[in-house]
C-alpha positions in Angstrom: 0.0 0.3 -0.1 1.6 3.6 -1.0 2.2 5.5 2.0 0.3 8.4 0.7 -3.0 6.6 0.4 -6.0 8.4 2.2 -8.7 6.2 3.9 -12.2 7.5 3.7 -14.8 5.6 5.4 -18.1 7.3 4.9 -20.3 4.1 5.4 -23.0 3.5 8.1 -20.5 1.0 9.6 -17.2 0.7 10.8 -14.9 -1.1 8.2 -11.7 -1.1 9.9 -11.0 -1.2 13.9 -9.3 1.8 15.4 -6.2 0.0 16.7 -5.5 -1.2 13.0 -5.9 2.3 11.8 -3.6 3.8 14.7 -0.9 1.1 13.7 -0.9 2.1 10.0 -0.8 6.0 10.7 1.9 5.4 13.5 3.9 3.4 10.7 3.5 5.8 8.2 1.1 3.8 6.0 -1.8 6.5 5.5 -1.3 10.0 4.0 -4.5 10.7 6.0 -7.6 9.5 7.3 -11.4 10.6 7.3 -14.1 8.8 9.5 -17.6 9.3 10.2 -18.0 6.1 12.1 -16.0 5.4 15.2 -15.3 2.4 17.4 -15.9 4.9 20.3 -18.9 7.4 20.2 -16.8 10.1 21.0 -14.0 10.9 18.9 -11.7 12.2 21.6 -11.8 8.9 23.4 -10.1 7.1 20.2 -6.4 6.7 20.0 -6.6 8.3 16.7 -7.3 11.8 18.1 -3.5 12.3 18.5 -2.7 12.5 14.6 -2.9 15.5 12.8 -3.9 13.7 9.7 -7.2 12.3 10.8 -10.4 14.2 10.1 -13.4 13.3 12.3 -17.0 14.1 11.0 -20.5 13.4 12.3 -22.6 11.0 10.3 -25.0 13.4 8.8 -25.7 12.1 5.2 -29.3 13.5 5.1 -28.0 16.9 6.1 -28.2 18.5 2.9 -30.2 21.7 2.1 -32.6 19.8 -0.3 -33.2 16.9 2.3 -33.9 19.5 5.1 -36.4 21.4 2.9 -38.3 18.4 1.9 -38.2 17.0 5.5 -39.6 20.3 6.9 -42.5 20.2 4.4 -43.2 16.7 5.1 -43.6 17.6 8.8 -45.7 20.6 7.9 -47.9 18.4 5.7 -48.5 15.7 8.7 -49.0 18.4 11.2 -51.7 19.7 8.8 -53.2 16.5 8.5 -53.4 16.0 12.1 -55.0 19.4 12.8 -57.7 18.5 10.4 -58.5 15.3 12.2 -56.6 13.1 9.6 -54.4 10.2 10.4 -51.1 11.4 9.4 -49.1 9.0 7.0 -46.1 8.6 9.1 -47.5 8.1 12.4 -45.6 5.7 15.0 -48.2 5.3 17.6 -51.3 4.2 16.0 -54.3 3.5 17.9 -55.7 0.4 17.4 
C-alpha cells in the first residue's frame, strides 16, 4: 500500500478498527484518514485523535439543503393532516 494513500470511511458501518488504523498511521502507512463512523461514540476517546492527518466528521448523510427542505415540508403536511382530524401518513404510535 502506498504511504500516501488516504482512507475515507463514509459508510454507516465501521469497516476497520481504530487499533489497525492507529498502527497504519503510526507506521506512516496513510497519507490521511477521514471517518464518520467511530469505534467509540466520542472521537476524543479514540487513539486516532493524536494524529493531525485524521479528520472526524459526524454521520449526517441527510443533512443537505434539499433534504432539510423536504423534511420540513413533510412535517408541515403531517401536522396539517392531524389538525384536520386526519391520520398522518407517518404516524408511529397508531391507536388500534
